[in-house]
C-alpha positions in Angstrom: 147.1 101.9 -73.5 147.5 98.4 -74.9 149.1 98.2 -78.4 146.9 96.5 -81.0 148.4 93.1 -82.1 147.0 93.0 -85.6 149.2 95.0 -88.0 147.8 97.0 -91.0 148.8 100.0 -93.0 147.6 103.0 -91.0 147.3 105.1 -94.2 144.2 103.0 -95.0 142.4 102.4 -91.7 138.9 101.7 -93.1 137.2 99.9 -95.9 136.1 103.3 -97.3 139.8 104.3 -97.6 140.6 101.0 -99.4 137.7 101.6 -101.8 138.9 105.1 -102.6 142.5 103.8 -103.3 141.2 100.8 -105.3 139.1 103.1 -107.5 142.3 105.0 -108.5 144.1 101.8 -109.5 141.5 99.6 -111.2 140.0 100.3 -114.6 136.5 101.8 -114.3 134.7 98.9 -116.0 136.3 96.4 -113.6 135.8 98.6 -110.5 132.1 99.2 -111.4 131.6 95.5 -111.7 132.9 95.1 -108.2 131.3 98.2 -106.6 127.9 98.2 -108.1 124.5 96.7 -107.2 121.6 96.2 -109.5 119.0 98.6 -111.0 119.1 101.8 -108.9 121.4 100.4 -106.2 118.7 100.7 -103.5 119.4 97.3 -102.0 123.2 97.7 -101.8 122.7 101.0 -99.9 119.9 99.6 -97.7 122.1 96.7 -96.6 124.8 98.9 -95.1 122.6 101.8 -93.8 120.2 99.5 -91.9 122.9 97.5 -90.2 124.3 100.8 -88.9 120.9 101.3 -87.1 121.8 98.5 -84.8 123.0 99.8 -81.4 125.1 98.0 -78.7 125.3 98.7 -75.0 128.6 98.4 -73.0 128.7 97.0 -69.4 131.6 99.0 -67.9 131.5 97.9 -64.3 131.7 94.2 -64.8 134.6 92.3 -63.4 136.2 91.2 -66.7 139.4 89.9 -68.4 140.7 90.3 -71.9 138.4 89.7 -74.8 138.9 86.9 -77.4 137.9 87.1 -81.0 138.1 83.3 -81.5 134.8 81.6 -82.3 133.5 78.3 -83.7 131.2 77.6 -86.6 130.3 74.2 -88.2 132.6 72.5 -85.7 135.7 74.5 -86.7 137.5 77.2 -84.7 138.6 80.4 -86.3 140.6 83.4 -85.0 137.9 85.9 -85.8 134.1 85.7 -86.6 134.4 86.7 -90.3 135.6 85.1 -93.5 136.1 85.9 -97.2 132.9 85.4 -99.2 132.9 83.9 -102.7 133.3 86.5 -105.5 133.1 85.8 -109.2 135.7 87.0 -111.7 138.1 88.1 -109.0 141.1 88.2 -111.3 139.3 90.8 -113.5 139.0 93.2 -110.6 142.6 92.7 -109.4 145.0 90.2 -111.0 145.8 87.1 -108.8 143.5 88.4 -106.1 142.0 84.9 -105.3 145.4 83.6 -104.5 146.3 86.7 -102.5 143.1 86.3 -100.4 143.4 82.5 -100.0 146.9 82.8 -98.6 146.0 85.6 -96.3 142.9 83.8 -95.0 145.0 80.7 -94.2 147.7 82.7 -92.5 145.1 84.4 -90.2 143.0 81.3 -89.7 139.7 82.6 -91.2 137.7 80.8 -93.9 138.1 81.5 -97.6 135.2 80.5 -99.9 136.1 79.9 -103.6 133.4 80.6 -106.2 132.7 78.3 -109.0 133.0 81.2 -111.4 136.1 82.9 -110.1 139.6 82.9 -111.7 141.3 80.2 -109.6 140.5 76.5 -109.5 139.6 74.3 -106.5 143.0 72.5 -106.6 145.0 75.7 -106.3 142.8 77.0 -103.5 143.3 73.8 -101.7 147.1 74.0 -102.1 147.3 77.6 -100.8 145.0 76.9 -97.8 146.4 73.3 -97.0 143.0 71.8 -97.7 141.0 74.4 -95.7 139.2 76.3 -98.5 135.4 76.1 -98.6 133.9 75.8 -102.1 130.7 77.5 -103.4 128.9 75.5 -106.0 127.0 77.3 -108.8 124.8 74.3 -109.7 125.4 72.9 -113.2 122.6 71.8 -115.5 124.3 68.5 -116.2 124.5 65.9 -113.5 127.9 64.6 -114.7 129.5 68.1 -114.5 127.9 68.7 -111.0 129.2 65.3 -109.7 132.7 65.9 -111.1 133.0 69.3 -109.5 131.8 67.9 -106.1 134.2 65.1 -106.4 137.1 67.5 -107.1 136.1 69.6 -104.0 136.1 66.4 -101.9 139.5 65.3 -103.3 140.9 68.8 -102.6 139.9 68.4 -98.9 137.3 71.2 -98.8 135.5 70.9 -95.5 132.4 72.8 -96.5 130.3 72.9 -99.7 128.3 76.1 -100.1 125.3 75.8 -102.4 124.2 79.1 -104.0 120.4 79.6 -104.2 119.9 83.3 -104.9 120.7 83.5 -108.7 117.7 82.1 -110.5 118.4 84.9 -113.0 121.2 87.4 -113.6 120.7 90.7 -111.8 119.9 93.7 -114.0 123.1 95.8 -113.6 123.1 98.9 -115.8 126.8 99.7 -115.5 127.8 96.2 -116.6 125.7 96.6 -119.7 127.3 99.9 -120.5 130.8 98.5 -119.9 130.2 95.4 -122.0 130.6 93.1 -118.9 127.2 91.4 -119.2 127.6 88.0 -120.9 128.8 87.8 -123.6 131.5 90.4 -122.6 133.2 92.7 -125.1 136.2 95.0 -125.0 135.5 98.5 -126.3 137.9 101.3 -127.2 136.7 103.0 -124.0 137.6 100.0 -121.9 141.0 99.7 -123.6 141.7 103.4 -122.8 140.8 102.8 -119.2 143.3 99.9 -119.0 146.1 102.1 -120.4 145.4 104.6 -117.6 146.0 101.9 -114.9 149.5 100.6 -115.6 149.9 98.5 -112.4 146.7 96.7 -113.1 147.7 96.2 -116.7 151.2 95.0 -115.8 149.8 92.5 -113.3 147.3 91.2 -115.9 150.1 90.6 -118.3 152.1 88.9 -115.5 149.3 86.5 -114.3 147.4 86.2 -117.6 144.0 87.2 -118.8 141.4 86.0 -116.2 139.4 82.9 -117.1 137.0 80.6 -115.4 139.7 78.3 -114.2 137.3 75.8 -112.4 135.4 75.3 -115.6 138.3 74.6 -118.0 137.8 70.8 -117.9 134.2 71.3 -119.2 134.7 74.1 -121.7 135.3 73.3 -125.4 138.5 74.7 -126.7 138.6 77.7 -129.1 135.4 79.5 -128.0 135.3 83.2 -128.6 133.8 85.5 -126.0 130.3 85.3 -127.4 130.4 81.5 -127.6 131.8 81.3 -124.0 128.8 83.4 -122.8 126.4 81.1 -124.5 128.2 78.1 -123.1 127.9 79.5 -119.5 124.2 80.1 -120.0 123.7 76.5 -121.1 125.9 74.9 -118.5 124.6 76.6 -115.3 121.2 77.1 -113.8 120.7 79.0 -110.6 117.3 77.6 -110.0 117.2 75.2 -107.1 114.5 72.9 -105.6 114.5 69.8 -103.4 114.9 67.5 -106.4 118.1 69.2 -107.4 119.4 69.5 -103.8 118.9 65.9 -102.8 121.6 64.3 -105.0 124.1 67.0 -103.8 123.3 66.2 -100.1 123.6 62.5 -100.8 126.9 62.8 -102.6 128.6 65.4 -100.3 129.8 63.9 -97.0 131.2 67.2 -95.5 129.3 70.2 -94.1 126.7 71.6 -96.5 125.6 75.3 -96.3 122.9 77.1 -98.3 123.9 80.7 -99.3 121.4 83.3 -100.2 118.6 82.6 -97.7 116.3 85.6 -97.0 113.1 84.0 -95.7 111.7 81.9 -92.8 110.3 79.5 -95.4 113.6 78.8 -97.1 115.3 78.4 -93.7 112.7 75.8 -92.6 113.2 74.0 -95.9 117.0 74.0 -95.5 116.7 72.4 -92.1 114.3 69.8 -93.4 116.7 69.0 -96.4 119.6 68.4 -94.1 121.8 71.5 -94.5 124.2 72.1 -91.7 124.1 75.9 -92.0 122.8 78.9 -94.0 124.2 82.2 -95.0 121.6 84.9 -94.9 122.5 87.0 -98.0 121.0 89.0 -100.8 124.1 88.6 -103.0 125.5 92.0 -101.9 122.5 93.8 -103.3 123.3 92.6 -106.8 120.2 90.5 -107.6 117.0 92.1 -106.3 116.8 95.9 -105.7 113.6 95.5 -103.8 115.1 93.0 -101.3 114.9 93.4 -97.6 118.2 94.3 -95.9 120.2 91.3 -94.8 120.3 92.5 -91.2 116.5 92.6 -91.0 116.3 89.1 -92.6 118.9 87.8 -90.2 117.0 89.1 -87.1 113.8 87.2 -88.0 115.6 84.0 -89.1 118.0 83.8 -86.2 115.3 84.4 -83.6 113.1 81.7 -85.1 115.6 79.0 -86.2 119.0 79.9 -84.7 118.8 77.0 -82.3 118.1 74.5 -85.2 120.7 75.4 -87.8 123.9 77.5 -87.8 123.0 80.9 -89.1 125.7 83.1 -90.8 125.4 86.3 -92.8 127.0 88.4 -95.6 126.0 91.5 -97.6 126.3 95.0 -96.2 129.2 94.5 -93.7 132.0 97.0 -94.0 133.7 97.2 -90.6 134.5 95.6 -87.2 131.5 97.3 -85.7 129.3 95.9 -88.5 130.5 92.4 -87.7 129.7 92.9 -84.0 126.2 94.2 -84.9 125.5 91.2 -87.0 126.6 88.7 -84.4 124.6 90.6 -81.7 121.6 90.2 -83.9 122.0 86.4 -84.1 124.6 85.5 -86.7 127.1 82.9 -85.6 129.6 84.0 -88.3 129.9 86.6 -91.0 131.4 86.9 -94.5 132.5 89.9 -96.7 133.3 90.0 -100.4 133.7 93.6 -101.6 135.7 94.7 -98.6 138.5 92.2 -99.4 138.5 93.0 -103.1 138.9 96.7 -102.3 141.9 95.7 -100.2 143.5 93.8 -103.1 142.7 96.7 -105.5 144.2 99.2 -103.2 147.3 97.3 -101.9 147.9 94.4 -104.3 149.7 91.5 -102.7 149.5 93.2 -99.3 145.7 93.7 -99.5 144.6 90.4 -97.9 146.8 90.7 -94.9 146.0 94.4 -94.4 142.2 94.0 -94.6 142.1 91.0 -92.3 144.4 92.7 -89.8 142.4 96.0 -89.9 139.0 94.2 -89.4 140.4 92.1 -86.5 141.7 95.3 -84.9 138.4 97.1 -85.3 136.4 94.1 -84.1 138.6 93.6 -81.0 138.3 97.2 -80.1 134.5 96.9 -80.1 134.7 93.8 -77.9 136.9 95.6 -75.4 134.8 98.7 -75.4 131.6 96.7 -74.8 133.4 94.8 -72.0 132.5 91.6 -73.8 135.0 88.7 -73.3 133.5 86.2 -75.8 132.0 86.5 -79.3 129.0 84.4 -78.3 128.1 87.0 -75.6 127.6 89.8 -78.1 123.8 89.3 -78.2 123.7 90.3 -74.5 124.8 93.8 -75.6 122.1 94.3 -78.2 119.7 97.3 -77.5 116.3 96.1 -78.6 
């Protein structure tokens, strides 16, 4: 039997194991912010359960060589067909986690997408990835702020700008309201007691500092309290997009442009017409609309109709190597995961990025070998329809 090349801690061989360990190390209010969906969590459960309905068929008697997990998307080659999705407030969930994940992604040659509203800035992400970080833009209300952020991403060498379209309003997240993490946030006695019960998280928060919106510091007035910061965020950013708002972004950005949060044929058709290079089929990890269709079912329809006209990628609901294979077999050229990598950081700290990537690479390679599929782009041939 061939030894797997990608190393990981065998005490945590699955994302579920990482989630369980992370839950024991992260204060409940921060873990629930990461782990939860919206309303009754129907969408978050549907995402994962319906992707698991996809079945693949092996072809054992073919004359075949070793499989390769390398693949190309947007003209770039990566060592595996998955990357790290943008996640807001990462440093709240695990201190220094965006830096941990950016370094691991660069080491393993997979893409890392930095969120506008996470706790590391564009410049640091660029430094850690040698100019290879993608940047996800949460569109500002003011043109001057928007243009400055885009110019910073260009100066940092980001090859891809990801424009977020699925947050016209904040999702209704009951746990966050109870925990005081809806804007404006507040720190209750209950939350403080939770912190005291997680000493490693508390120590690392002291070491790396209280998490803040690092990308937004140049635009944020000094001396704001938490309530004022929440009001500032509401005034400064609008998730509502239309062609009028997208056109100046497309005109200004000279690199690859991707629209994230697409769930319909109509939005895909509009994205093609507006000049996007790719889309990410996503329902924000089930955090925005509890009545949403699962991403795998949105993907099937979109990829079948427009997969030859625009590069179709997917996130939301993926938790394993087999899930990645299922998504690609259904028409995705590439996939992204957010929670899975954050569970890795919460469980294993500085080792979490390396571990999670190595584990997923190993799982995915095993599926390729078992299917007798040599190339990632051949996975659709193994789909049972």
